[in-house]
PyMOL commands that place a pseudoatom at each C-alpha (Angstrom):
pseudoatom trace, name=CA, resn=MET, resi=1, chain=A, elem=C, hetatm=0, pos=[15.813, -9.928, -14.390]
pseudoatom trace, name=CA, resn=ASN, resi=2, chain=A, elem=C, hetatm=0, pos=[12.771, -11.462, -15.320]
pseudoatom trace, name=CA, resn=ASP, resi=3, chain=A, elem=C, hetatm=0, pos=[9.873, -9.204, -16.316]
pseudoatom trace, name=CA, resn=GLN, resi=4, chain=A, elem=C, hetatm=0, pos=[7.326, -11.835, -16.748]
pseudoatom trace, name=CA, resn=ARG, resi=5, chain=A, elem=C, hetatm=0, pos=[3.754, -12.068, -14.800]
pseudoatom trace, name=CA, resn=GLN, resi=6, chain=A, elem=C, hetatm=0, pos=[4.620, -13.955, -11.391]
pseudoatom trace, name=CA, resn=ALA, resi=7, chain=A, elem=C, hetatm=0, pos=[2.296, -14.601, -8.146]
pseudoatom trace, name=CA, resn=MET, resi=8, chain=A, elem=C, hetatm=0, pos=[2.985, -12.074, -4.956]
pseudoatom trace, name=CA, resn=ASP, resi=9, chain=A, elem=C, hetatm=0, pos=[3.644, -13.972, -1.835]
pseudoatom trace, name=CA, resn=LEU, resi=10, chain=A, elem=C, hetatm=0, pos=[2.147, -11.599, 0.972]
pseudoatom trace, name=CA, resn=GLY, resi=11, chain=A, elem=C, hetatm=0, pos=[3.659, -13.579, 3.524]
pseudoatom trace, name=CA, resn=PHE, resi=12, chain=A, elem=C, hetatm=0, pos=[0.640, -13.623, 6.255]
pseudoatom trace, name=CA, resn=THR, resi=13, chain=A, elem=C, hetatm=0, pos=[-1.631, -15.919, 4.181]
pseudoatom trace, name=CA, resn=GLN, resi=14, chain=A, elem=C, hetatm=0, pos=[-1.223, -18.928, 1.794]
pseudoatom trace, name=CA, resn=GLU, resi=15, chain=A, elem=C, hetatm=0, pos=[-3.012, -17.421, -1.051]
pseudoatom trace, name=CA, resn=VAL, resi=16, chain=A, elem=C, hetatm=0, pos=[-0.976, -15.537, -3.640]
pseudoatom trace, name=CA, resn=ILE, resi=17, chain=A, elem=C, hetatm=0, pos=[-2.386, -12.906, -5.760]
pseudoatom trace, name=CA, resn=PRO, resi=18, chain=A, elem=C, hetatm=0, pos=[-1.427, -11.503, -9.562]
pseudoatom trace, name=CA, resn=ASP, resi=19, chain=A, elem=C, hetatm=0, pos=[1.457, -8.751, -9.998]
pseudoatom trace, name=CA, resn=CYS, resi=20, chain=A, elem=C, hetatm=0, pos=[0.628, -4.928, -10.139]
pseudoatom trace, name=CA, resn=HIS, resi=21, chain=A, elem=C, hetatm=0, pos=[-2.254, -5.253, -7.501]
pseudoatom trace, name=CA, resn=HIS, resi=22, chain=A, elem=C, hetatm=0, pos=[-3.612, -3.151, -4.978]
pseudoatom trace, name=CA, resn=VAL, resi=23, chain=A, elem=C, hetatm=0, pos=[-4.874, -4.236, -1.447]
pseudoatom trace, name=CA, resn=CYS, resi=24, chain=A, elem=C, hetatm=0, pos=[-6.919, -3.047, 1.170]
pseudoatom trace, name=CA, resn=LEU, resi=25, chain=A, elem=C, hetatm=0, pos=[-6.189, -3.686, 5.389]
pseudoatom trace, name=CA, resn=ILE, resi=26, chain=A, elem=C, hetatm=0, pos=[-8.880, -2.160, 7.068]
pseudoatom trace, name=CA, resn=PHE, resi=27, chain=A, elem=C, hetatm=0, pos=[-8.752, -3.044, 10.367]
pseudoatom trace, name=CA, resn=ASP, resi=28, chain=A, elem=C, hetatm=0, pos=[-9.642, -2.143, 14.416]
pseudoatom trace, name=CA, resn=HIS, resi=29, chain=A, elem=C, hetatm=0, pos=[-7.640, -4.765, 16.016]
pseudoatom trace, name=CA, resn=GLU, resi=30, chain=A, elem=C, hetatm=0, pos=[-3.926, -4.165, 16.513]
pseudoatom trace, name=CA, resn=ALA, resi=31, chain=A, elem=C, hetatm=0, pos=[-2.373, -7.395, 17.226]
pseudoatom trace, name=CA, resn=GLN, resi=32, chain=A, elem=C, hetatm=0, pos=[-3.643, -8.817, 13.903]
pseudoatom trace, name=CA, resn=ARG, resi=33, chain=A, elem=C, hetatm=0, pos=[-2.731, -5.264, 12.519]
pseudoatom trace, name=CA, resn=ARG, resi=34, chain=A, elem=C, hetatm=0, pos=[0.450, -5.763, 13.274]
pseudoatom trace, name=CA, resn=LYS, resi=35, chain=A, elem=C, hetatm=0, pos=[0.597, -9.570, 12.095]
pseudoatom trace, name=CA, resn=ILE, resi=36, chain=A, elem=C, hetatm=0, pos=[-0.334, -8.872, 9.057]
pseudoatom trace, name=CA, resn=VAL, resi=37, chain=A, elem=C, hetatm=0, pos=[1.894, -6.167, 8.072]
pseudoatom trace, name=CA, resn=SER, resi=38, chain=A, elem=C, hetatm=0, pos=[5.038, -7.707, 9.494]
pseudoatom trace, name=CA, resn=GLU, resi=39, chain=A, elem=C, hetatm=0, pos=[4.408, -10.383, 7.467]
pseudoatom trace, name=CA, resn=TYR, resi=40, chain=A, elem=C, hetatm=0, pos=[3.988, -8.710, 4.663]
pseudoatom trace, name=CA, resn=LEU, resi=41, chain=A, elem=C, hetatm=0, pos=[7.035, -6.777, 4.660]
pseudoatom trace, name=CA, resn=ALA, resi=42, chain=A, elem=C, hetatm=0, pos=[9.015, -9.461, 5.379]
pseudoatom trace, name=CA, resn=ALA, resi=43, chain=A, elem=C, hetatm=0, pos=[8.079, -11.779, 2.758]
pseudoatom trace, name=CA, resn=GLY, resi=44, chain=A, elem=C, hetatm=0, pos=[8.852, -8.458, 0.602]
pseudoatom trace, name=CA, resn=LEU, resi=45, chain=A, elem=C, hetatm=0, pos=[12.140, -8.911, 1.279]
pseudoatom trace, name=CA, resn=LYS, resi=46, chain=A, elem=C, hetatm=0, pos=[13.058, -12.053, 1.729]
pseudoatom trace, name=CA, resn=GLN, resi=47, chain=A, elem=C, hetatm=0, pos=[11.574, -12.512, -2.078]
pseudoatom trace, name=CA, resn=GLY, resi=48, chain=A, elem=C, hetatm=0, pos=[14.171, -9.703, -3.028]
pseudoatom trace, name=CA, resn=ASP, resi=49, chain=A, elem=C, hetatm=0, pos=[11.517, -6.288, -3.232]
pseudoatom trace, name=CA, resn=LEU, resi=50, chain=A, elem=C, hetatm=0, pos=[12.441, -3.081, -2.582]
pseudoatom trace, name=CA, resn=VAL, resi=51, chain=A, elem=C, hetatm=0, pos=[9.889, -2.378, 0.287]
pseudoatom trace, name=CA, resn=ARG, resi=52, chain=A, elem=C, hetatm=0, pos=[9.055, 1.205, 1.489]
pseudoatom trace, name=CA, resn=TYR, resi=53, chain=A, elem=C, hetatm=0, pos=[6.935, 1.420, 4.530]
pseudoatom trace, name=CA, resn=PHE, resi=54, chain=A, elem=C, hetatm=0, pos=[4.316, 5.032, 5.078]
pseudoatom trace, name=CA, resn=ALA, resi=55, chain=A, elem=C, hetatm=0, pos=[4.501, 5.640, 8.921]
pseudoatom trace, name=CA, resn=ASP, resi=56, chain=A, elem=C, hetatm=0, pos=[1.931, 7.763, 10.431]
pseudoatom trace, name=CA, resn=THR, resi=57, chain=A, elem=C, hetatm=0, pos=[0.618, 6.838, 13.873]
pseudoatom trace, name=CA, resn=THR, resi=58, chain=A, elem=C, hetatm=0, pos=[3.230, 3.995, 14.019]
pseudoatom trace, name=CA, resn=SER, resi=59, chain=A, elem=C, hetatm=0, pos=[6.878, 5.236, 15.067]
pseudoatom trace, name=CA, resn=PRO, resi=60, chain=A, elem=C, hetatm=0, pos=[9.643, 3.922, 12.631]
pseudoatom trace, name=CA, resn=GLN, resi=61, chain=A, elem=C, hetatm=0, pos=[10.888, 2.289, 15.617]
pseudoatom trace, name=CA, resn=GLU, resi=62, chain=A, elem=C, hetatm=0, pos=[8.177, -0.005, 16.397]
pseudoatom trace, name=CA, resn=VAL, resi=63, chain=A, elem=C, hetatm=0, pos=[7.742, -0.925, 12.860]
pseudoatom trace, name=CA, resn=ARG, resi=64, chain=A, elem=C, hetatm=0, pos=[11.776, -2.154, 13.071]
pseudoatom trace, name=CA, resn=ALA, resi=65, chain=A, elem=C, hetatm=0, pos=[10.862, -3.948, 16.010]
pseudoatom trace, name=CA, resn=TRP, resi=66, chain=A, elem=C, hetatm=0, pos=[8.154, -5.722, 14.178]
pseudoatom trace, name=CA, resn=LEU, resi=67, chain=A, elem=C, hetatm=0, pos=[10.244, -7.009, 11.235]
pseudoatom trace, name=CA, resn=ALA, resi=68, chain=A, elem=C, hetatm=0, pos=[12.829, -7.941, 13.654]
pseudoatom trace, name=CA, resn=GLU, resi=69, chain=A, elem=C, hetatm=0, pos=[10.602, -10.581, 15.242]
pseudoatom trace, name=CA, resn=THR, resi=70, chain=A, elem=C, hetatm=0, pos=[9.963, -11.775, 11.729]
pseudoatom trace, name=CA, resn=GLY, resi=71, chain=A, elem=C, hetatm=0, pos=[13.957, -12.685, 11.647]
pseudoatom trace, name=CA, resn=ILE, resi=72, chain=A, elem=C, hetatm=0, pos=[14.763, -9.954, 9.207]
pseudoatom trace, name=CA, resn=ASP, resi=73, chain=A, elem=C, hetatm=0, pos=[18.357, -8.965, 9.465]
pseudoatom trace, name=CA, resn=LEU, resi=74, chain=A, elem=C, hetatm=0, pos=[16.862, -4.989, 9.274]
pseudoatom trace, name=CA, resn=SER, resi=75, chain=A, elem=C, hetatm=0, pos=[20.150, -3.011, 9.304]
pseudoatom trace, name=CA, resn=LYS, resi=76, chain=A, elem=C, hetatm=0, pos=[21.251, -4.969, 6.341]
pseudoatom trace, name=CA, resn=ALA, resi=77, chain=A, elem=C, hetatm=0, pos=[18.047, -4.177, 4.078]
pseudoatom trace, name=CA, resn=GLU, resi=78, chain=A, elem=C, hetatm=0, pos=[18.274, -0.414, 5.216]
pseudoatom trace, name=CA, resn=ALA, resi=79, chain=A, elem=C, hetatm=0, pos=[21.816, -0.264, 4.219]
pseudoatom trace, name=CA, resn=ASP, resi=80, chain=A, elem=C, hetatm=0, pos=[21.510, -1.747, 0.920]
pseudoatom trace, name=CA, resn=GLY, resi=81, chain=A, elem=C, hetatm=0, pos=[18.546, 0.306, 0.479]
pseudoatom trace, name=CA, resn=ALA, resi=82, chain=A, elem=C, hetatm=0, pos=[16.320, -2.592, 0.223]
pseudoatom trace, name=CA, resn=PHE, resi=83, chain=A, elem=C, hetatm=0, pos=[13.719, -0.882, 3.281]
pseudoatom trace, name=CA, resn=GLY, resi=84, chain=A, elem=C, hetatm=0, pos=[12.782, 2.636, 3.738]
pseudoatom trace, name=CA, resn=ILE, resi=85, chain=A, elem=C, hetatm=0, pos=[10.658, 4.054, 6.496]
pseudoatom trace, name=CA, resn=ALA, resi=86, chain=A, elem=C, hetatm=0, pos=[9.294, 7.445, 5.630]
pseudoatom trace, name=CA, resn=ARG, resi=87, chain=A, elem=C, hetatm=0, pos=[6.287, 9.490, 7.202]
pseudoatom trace, name=CA, resn=ALA, resi=88, chain=A, elem=C, hetatm=0, pos=[3.485, 9.314, 5.505]
pseudoatom trace, name=CA, resn=GLU, resi=89, chain=A, elem=C, hetatm=0, pos=[2.507, 13.067, 4.837]
pseudoatom trace, name=CA, resn=SER, resi=90, chain=A, elem=C, hetatm=0, pos=[5.807, 13.825, 3.371]
pseudoatom trace, name=CA, resn=ALA, resi=91, chain=A, elem=C, hetatm=0, pos=[5.713, 10.408, 1.175]
pseudoatom trace, name=CA, resn=TYR, resi=92, chain=A, elem=C, hetatm=0, pos=[2.344, 11.277, 0.387]
pseudoatom trace, name=CA, resn=CYS, resi=93, chain=A, elem=C, hetatm=0, pos=[2.240, 15.431, 0.325]
pseudoatom trace, name=CA, resn=PRO, resi=94, chain=A, elem=C, hetatm=0, pos=[5.682, 16.036, -1.038]
pseudoatom trace, name=CA, resn=SER, resi=95, chain=A, elem=C, hetatm=0, pos=[5.172, 19.446, -1.716]
pseudoatom trace, name=CA, resn=GLY, resi=96, chain=A, elem=C, hetatm=0, pos=[2.860, 20.196, 1.449]
pseudoatom trace, name=CA, resn=ARG, resi=97, chain=A, elem=C, hetatm=0, pos=[-0.648, 19.393, -0.265]
pseudoatom trace, name=CA, resn=PHE, resi=98, chain=A, elem=C, hetatm=0, pos=[-1.919, 16.614, -1.601]
pseudoatom trace, name=CA, resn=ALA, resi=99, chain=A, elem=C, hetatm=0, pos=[-1.431, 15.512, -5.465]
pseudoatom trace, name=CA, resn=PRO, resi=100, chain=A, elem=C, hetatm=0, pos=[-2.835, 12.539, -6.785]
pseudoatom trace, name=CA, resn=PRO, resi=101, chain=A, elem=C, hetatm=0, pos=[-0.988, 12.669, -10.058]
pseudoatom trace, name=CA, resn=GLU, resi=102, chain=A, elem=C, hetatm=0, pos=[2.595, 14.005, -8.461]
pseudoatom trace, name=CA, resn=VAL, resi=103, chain=A, elem=C, hetatm=0, pos=[2.388, 10.871, -6.308]
pseudoatom trace, name=CA, resn=ILE, resi=104, chain=A, elem=C, hetatm=0, pos=[1.620, 8.382, -8.779]
pseudoatom trace, name=CA, resn=GLU, resi=105, chain=A, elem=C, hetatm=0, pos=[4.628, 9.735, -10.743]
pseudoatom trace, name=CA, resn=ASN, resi=106, chain=A, elem=C, hetatm=0, pos=[6.743, 9.021, -7.954]
pseudoatom trace, name=CA, resn=MET, resi=107, chain=A, elem=C, hetatm=0, pos=[5.257, 5.487, -7.301]
pseudoatom trace, name=CA, resn=VAL, resi=108, chain=A, elem=C, hetatm=0, pos=[6.130, 4.783, -11.102]
pseudoatom trace, name=CA, resn=ALA, resi=109, chain=A, elem=C, hetatm=0, pos=[9.625, 6.267, -10.774]
pseudoatom trace, name=CA, resn=ARG, resi=110, chain=A, elem=C, hetatm=0, pos=[10.339, 4.140, -7.654]
pseudoatom trace, name=CA, resn=TYR, resi=111, chain=A, elem=C, hetatm=0, pos=[9.735, 0.939, -9.829]
pseudoatom trace, name=CA, resn=ALA, resi=112, chain=A, elem=C, hetatm=0, pos=[11.565, 1.654, -12.582]
pseudoatom trace, name=CA, resn=MET, resi=113, chain=A, elem=C, hetatm=0, pos=[14.433, 2.490, -9.942]
pseudoatom trace, name=CA, resn=ALA, resi=114, chain=A, elem=C, hetatm=0, pos=[13.669, -1.096, -8.548]
pseudoatom trace, name=CA, resn=ARG, resi=115, chain=A, elem=C, hetatm=0, pos=[13.438, -2.693, -11.517]
pseudoatom trace, name=CA, resn=GLN, resi=116, chain=A, elem=C, hetatm=0, pos=[17.124, -1.169, -12.811]
pseudoatom trace, name=CA, resn=ALA, resi=117, chain=A, elem=C, hetatm=0, pos=[18.477, -2.064, -9.353]
pseudoatom trace, name=CA, resn=GLY, resi=118, chain=A, elem=C, hetatm=0, pos=[17.496, -6.177, -10.066]
pseudoatom trace, name=CA, resn=TYR, resi=119, chain=A, elem=C, hetatm=0, pos=[14.918, -6.364, -8.081]
pseudoatom trace, name=CA, resn=HIS, resi=120, chain=A, elem=C, hetatm=0, pos=[12.526, -8.886, -8.062]
pseudoatom trace, name=CA, resn=GLY, resi=121, chain=A, elem=C, hetatm=0, pos=[9.833, -6.625, -7.668]
pseudoatom trace, name=CA, resn=SER, resi=122, chain=A, elem=C, hetatm=0, pos=[8.923, -3.375, -5.382]
pseudoatom trace, name=CA, resn=ARG, resi=123, chain=A, elem=C, hetatm=0, pos=[5.986, -3.452, -2.651]
pseudoatom trace, name=CA, resn=ALA, resi=124, chain=A, elem=C, hetatm=0, pos=[4.756, -0.373, -0.323]
pseudoatom trace, name=CA, resn=CYS, resi=125, chain=A, elem=C, hetatm=0, pos=[2.939, -0.119, 2.836]
pseudoatom trace, name=CA, resn=GLY, resi=126, chain=A, elem=C, hetatm=0, pos=[1.020, 2.683, 4.160]
pseudoatom trace, name=CA, resn=GLU, resi=127, chain=A, elem=C, hetatm=0, pos=[-0.989, 4.389, 6.931]
pseudoatom trace, name=CA, resn=MET, resi=128, chain=A, elem=C, hetatm=0, pos=[-3.663, 6.288, 5.593]
pseudoatom trace, name=CA, resn=THR, resi=129, chain=A, elem=C, hetatm=0, pos=[-4.658, 8.810, 8.981]
pseudoatom trace, name=CA, resn=TRP, resi=130, chain=A, elem=C, hetatm=0, pos=[-2.767, 11.279, 7.468]
pseudoatom trace, name=CA, resn=ALA, resi=131, chain=A, elem=C, hetatm=0, pos=[-5.684, 12.154, 5.593]
pseudoatom trace, name=CA, resn=LEU, resi=132, chain=A, elem=C, hetatm=0, pos=[-7.976, 12.878, 8.119]
pseudoatom trace, name=CA, resn=ARG, resi=133, chain=A, elem=C, hetatm=0, pos=[-5.851, 16.145, 8.705]
pseudoatom trace, name=CA, resn=ASP, resi=134, chain=A, elem=C, hetatm=0, pos=[-7.172, 19.435, 7.373]
pseudoatom trace, name=CA, resn=ILE, resi=135, chain=A, elem=C, hetatm=0, pos=[-3.641, 19.144, 4.932]
pseudoatom trace, name=CA, resn=PRO, resi=136, chain=A, elem=C, hetatm=0, pos=[-4.473, 20.643, 1.629]
pseudoatom trace, name=CA, resn=GLY, resi=137, chain=A, elem=C, hetatm=0, pos=[-5.692, 18.183, -1.101]
pseudoatom trace, name=CA, resn=ALA, resi=138, chain=A, elem=C, hetatm=0, pos=[-6.701, 15.593, 1.421]
pseudoatom trace, name=CA, resn=GLY, resi=139, chain=A, elem=C, hetatm=0, pos=[-10.042, 15.230, -0.206]
pseudoatom trace, name=CA, resn=ARG, resi=140, chain=A, elem=C, hetatm=0, pos=[-8.401, 13.404, -3.516]
pseudoatom trace, name=CA, resn=LEU, resi=141, chain=A, elem=C, hetatm=0, pos=[-8.048, 10.293, -1.349]
pseudoatom trace, name=CA, resn=LEU, resi=142, chain=A, elem=C, hetatm=0, pos=[-10.667, 8.363, -2.939]
pseudoatom trace, name=CA, resn=GLU, resi=143, chain=A, elem=C, hetatm=0, pos=[-8.933, 10.203, -6.866]
pseudoatom trace, name=CA, resn=TYR, resi=144, chain=A, elem=C, hetatm=0, pos=[-5.807, 8.690, -5.368]
pseudoatom trace, name=CA, resn=GLU, resi=145, chain=A, elem=C, hetatm=0, pos=[-6.975, 5.144, -4.798]
pseudoatom trace, name=CA, resn=THR, resi=146, chain=A, elem=C, hetatm=0, pos=[-8.507, 5.048, -8.334]
pseudoatom trace, name=CA, resn=ARG, resi=147, chain=A, elem=C, hetatm=0, pos=[-5.181, 5.925, -9.921]
pseudoatom trace, name=CA, resn=ILE, resi=148, chain=A, elem=C, hetatm=0, pos=[-3.465, 3.201, -8.599]
pseudoatom trace, name=CA, resn=ASN, resi=149, chain=A, elem=C, hetatm=0, pos=[-5.580, 0.795, -10.373]
pseudoatom trace, name=CA, resn=LEU, resi=150, chain=A, elem=C, hetatm=0, pos=[-5.206, 2.347, -13.667]
pseudoatom trace, name=CA, resn=ILE, resi=151, chain=A, elem=C, hetatm=0, pos=[-1.191, 2.020, -13.707]
pseudoatom trace, name=CA, resn=THR, resi=152, chain=A, elem=C, hetatm=0, pos=[-0.039, -0.954, -15.578]
pseudoatom trace, name=CA, resn=GLU, resi=153, chain=A, elem=C, hetatm=0, pos=[3.345, -2.439, -15.719]
pseudoatom trace, name=CA, resn=THR, resi=154, chain=A, elem=C, hetatm=0, pos=[5.490, -5.480, -16.286]
pseudoatom trace, name=CA, resn=PHE, resi=155, chain=A, elem=C, hetatm=0, pos=[7.273, -5.407, -13.360]
pseudoatom trace, name=CA, resn=PRO, resi=156, chain=A, elem=C, hetatm=0, pos=[5.663, -7.041, -9.854]
pseudoatom trace, name=CA, resn=TYR, resi=157, chain=A, elem=C, hetatm=0, pos=[4.634, -4.613, -7.627]
pseudoatom trace, name=CA, resn=ILE, resi=158, chain=A, elem=C, hetatm=0, pos=[1.950, -4.382, -4.908]
pseudoatom trace, name=CA, resn=GLY, resi=159, chain=A, elem=C, hetatm=0, pos=[0.554, -1.632, -2.438]
pseudoatom trace, name=CA, resn=MET, resi=160, chain=A, elem=C, hetatm=0, pos=[-0.883, -2.291, 0.657]
pseudoatom trace, name=CA, resn=CYS, resi=161, chain=A, elem=C, hetatm=0, pos=[-3.092, 0.601, 2.658]
pseudoatom trace, name=CA, resn=GLN, resi=162, chain=A, elem=C, hetatm=0, pos=[-3.925, 0.788, 5.791]
pseudoatom trace, name=CA, resn=TYR, resi=163, chain=A, elem=C, hetatm=0, pos=[-7.098, 2.145, 7.468]
pseudoatom trace, name=CA, resn=ASP, resi=164, chain=A, elem=C, hetatm=0, pos=[-8.202, 2.132, 11.181]
pseudoatom trace, name=CA, resn=ALA, resi=165, chain=A, elem=C, hetatm=0, pos=[-11.530, 1.771, 11.380]
pseudoatom trace, name=CA, resn=ARG, resi=166, chain=A, elem=C, hetatm=0, pos=[-11.817, 2.885, 14.800]
pseudoatom trace, name=CA, resn=LEU, resi=167, chain=A, elem=C, hetatm=0, pos=[-10.927, 6.840, 13.000]
pseudoatom trace, name=CA, resn=PHE, resi=168, chain=A, elem=C, hetatm=0, pos=[-12.366, 6.726, 9.758]
pseudoatom trace, name=CA, resn=ASP, resi=169, chain=A, elem=C, hetatm=0, pos=[-16.266, 6.811, 9.271]
pseudoatom trace, name=CA, resn=GLY, resi=170, chain=A, elem=C, hetatm=0, pos=[-18.522, 3.982, 7.773]
pseudoatom trace, name=CA, resn=ALA, resi=171, chain=A, elem=C, hetatm=0, pos=[-19.162, 5.814, 4.789]
pseudoatom trace, name=CA, resn=THR, resi=172, chain=A, elem=C, hetatm=0, pos=[-15.284, 6.517, 3.774]
pseudoatom trace, name=CA, resn=LEU, resi=173, chain=A, elem=C, hetatm=0, pos=[-14.431, 3.051, 4.585]
pseudoatom trace, name=CA, resn=PHE, resi=174, chain=A, elem=C, hetatm=0, pos=[-17.180, 1.858, 1.998]
pseudoatom trace, name=CA, resn=LYS, resi=175, chain=A, elem=C, hetatm=0, pos=[-15.975, 4.164, -0.536]
pseudoatom trace, name=CA, resn=VAL, resi=176, chain=A, elem=C, hetatm=0, pos=[-12.706, 2.705, 0.043]
pseudoatom trace, name=CA, resn=LEU, resi=177, chain=A, elem=C, hetatm=0, pos=[-13.661, -0.738, -0.405]
pseudoatom trace, name=CA, resn=GLN, resi=178, chain=A, elem=C, hetatm=0, pos=[-14.835, 0.001, -3.800]
pseudoatom trace, name=CA, resn=VAL, resi=179, chain=A, elem=C, hetatm=0, pos=[-11.135, 1.386, -4.673]
pseudoatom trace, name=CA, resn=HIS, resi=180, chain=A, elem=C, hetatm=0, pos=[-9.182, -2.168, -3.860]
pseudoatom trace, name=CA, resn=PRO, resi=181, chain=A, elem=C, hetatm=0, pos=[-9.675, -4.896, -6.142]
pseudoatom trace, name=CA, resn=PHE, resi=182, chain=A, elem=C, hetatm=0, pos=[-8.261, -7.235, -3.259]
pseudoatom trace, name=CA, resn=MET, resi=183, chain=A, elem=C, hetatm=0, pos=[-8.729, -6.997, 0.721]
pseudoatom trace, name=CA, resn=VAL, resi=184, chain=A, elem=C, hetatm=0, pos=[-7.851, -8.463, 3.603]
pseudoatom trace, name=CA, resn=ALA, resi=185, chain=A, elem=C, hetatm=0, pos=[-10.608, -10.114, 5.970]
pseudoatom trace, name=CA, resn=GLN, resi=186, chain=A, elem=C, hetatm=0, pos=[-10.457, -12.448, 8.567]
pseudoatom trace, name=CA, resn=GLY, resi=187, chain=A, elem=C, hetatm=0, pos=[-6.297, -12.723, 8.070]
pseudoatom trace, name=CA, resn=GLN, resi=188, chain=A, elem=C, hetatm=0, pos=[-6.643, -14.129, 4.530]
pseudoatom trace, name=CA, resn=ILE, resi=189, chain=A, elem=C, hetatm=0, pos=[-6.563, -12.142, 0.786]
pseudoatom trace, name=CA, resn=VAL, resi=190, chain=A, elem=C, hetatm=0, pos=[-9.609, -12.158, -0.874]
pseudoatom trace, name=CA, resn=ARG, resi=191, chain=A, elem=C, hetatm=0, pos=[-10.473, -10.474, -4.300]
pseudoatom trace, name=CA, resn=ASN, resi=192, chain=A, elem=C, hetatm=0, pos=[-12.999, -7.690, -3.223]
pseudoatom trace, name=CA, resn=PRO, resi=193, chain=A, elem=C, hetatm=0, pos=[-16.791, -7.982, -3.762]
pseudoatom trace, name=CA, resn=PHE, resi=194, chain=A, elem=C, hetatm=0, pos=[-17.354, -4.305, -3.732]
pseudoatom trace, name=CA, resn=TYR, resi=195, chain=A, elem=C, hetatm=0, pos=[-14.794, -3.303, -5.766]
pseudoatom trace, name=CA, resn=MET, resi=196, chain=A, elem=C, hetatm=0, pos=[-15.340, -1.073, -8.940]
pseudoatom trace, name=CA, resn=ARG, resi=197, chain=A, elem=C, hetatm=0, pos=[-13.373, -0.698, -12.010]
pseudoatom trace, name=CA, resn=PRO, resi=198, chain=A, elem=C, hetatm=0, pos=[-11.940, 2.920, -11.982]
pseudoatom trace, name=CA, resn=GLU, resi=199, chain=A, elem=C, hetatm=0, pos=[-14.371, 4.250, -14.796]
pseudoatom trace, name=CA, resn=GLU, resi=200, chain=A, elem=C, hetatm=0, pos=[-17.342, 2.826, -12.920]
pseudoatom trace, name=CA, resn=PHE, resi=201, chain=A, elem=C, hetatm=0, pos=[-16.012, 4.003, -9.833]
pseudoatom trace, name=CA, resn=ARG, resi=202, chain=A, elem=C, hetatm=0, pos=[-15.814, 7.332, -11.286]
pseudoatom trace, name=CA, resn=GLU, resi=203, chain=A, elem=C, hetatm=0, pos=[-19.228, 7.610, -13.039]
pseudoatom trace, name=CA, resn=GLU, resi=204, chain=A, elem=C, hetatm=0, pos=[-20.435, 6.531, -10.108]
pseudoatom trace, name=CA, resn=PHE, resi=205, chain=A, elem=C, hetatm=0, pos=[-18.868, 9.278, -7.717]
pseudoatom trace, name=CA, resn=VAL, resi=206, chain=A, elem=C, hetatm=0, pos=[-19.135, 12.354, -9.865]
pseudoatom trace, name=CA, resn=SER, resi=207, chain=A, elem=C, hetatm=0, pos=[-23.289, 11.645, -10.499]
pseudoatom trace, name=CA, resn=LYS, resi=208, chain=A, elem=C, hetatm=0, pos=[-23.530, 11.446, -6.591]
pseudoatom trace, name=CA, resn=GLN, resi=209, chain=A, elem=C, hetatm=0, pos=[-22.093, 14.504, -6.231]
pseudoatom trace, name=CA, resn=SER, resi=210, chain=A, elem=C, hetatm=0, pos=[-23.970, 16.635, -8.463]
for i in range(1, 210): cmd.bond("trace and resi %d" % i, "trace and resi %d" % (i + 1))
show_as sticks, trace
zoom trace
């Protein structure tokens, strides 16, 4: 296993980004979301990553159909443990409430498992609509998104958070943009001009809450 820093192939674009990064996909068009997400997941499997999808409004059958269209042998990937689908609410709220430190701890454990198993890297993709429900701790969503940016590892990993612009309000989406260093715009990956470092975001967020 090579632990040197390397670029991550996202699949849906020719651009690559440094490893260990956090991407935001804000969408309002299902066909474009499907293309981006399926190619992102497929690229991870082709690259030899441990890939996980956390589904909320999309059924596991739909996600499997997306990947089948990319030519991925999903039955083998699932049997080998390289790919898995879980309910987003169960993944983000394993104890019945949303506790960001607990979720981050599980993420780091997943990276360690992938490294030990000899995977090239680890990538995940999560639908964030679960946070719109009346789940204890859901108001800590931005805390979670900020904490992800504090993780530093030598093992390549990438996370893509999906936000449906038809369901989340504009103010929330702007804050979401501020905590993701990379964003998908017009089907391409770009450095997010709205991104704020965790300490900057916390300072501004707290001051506005005072």
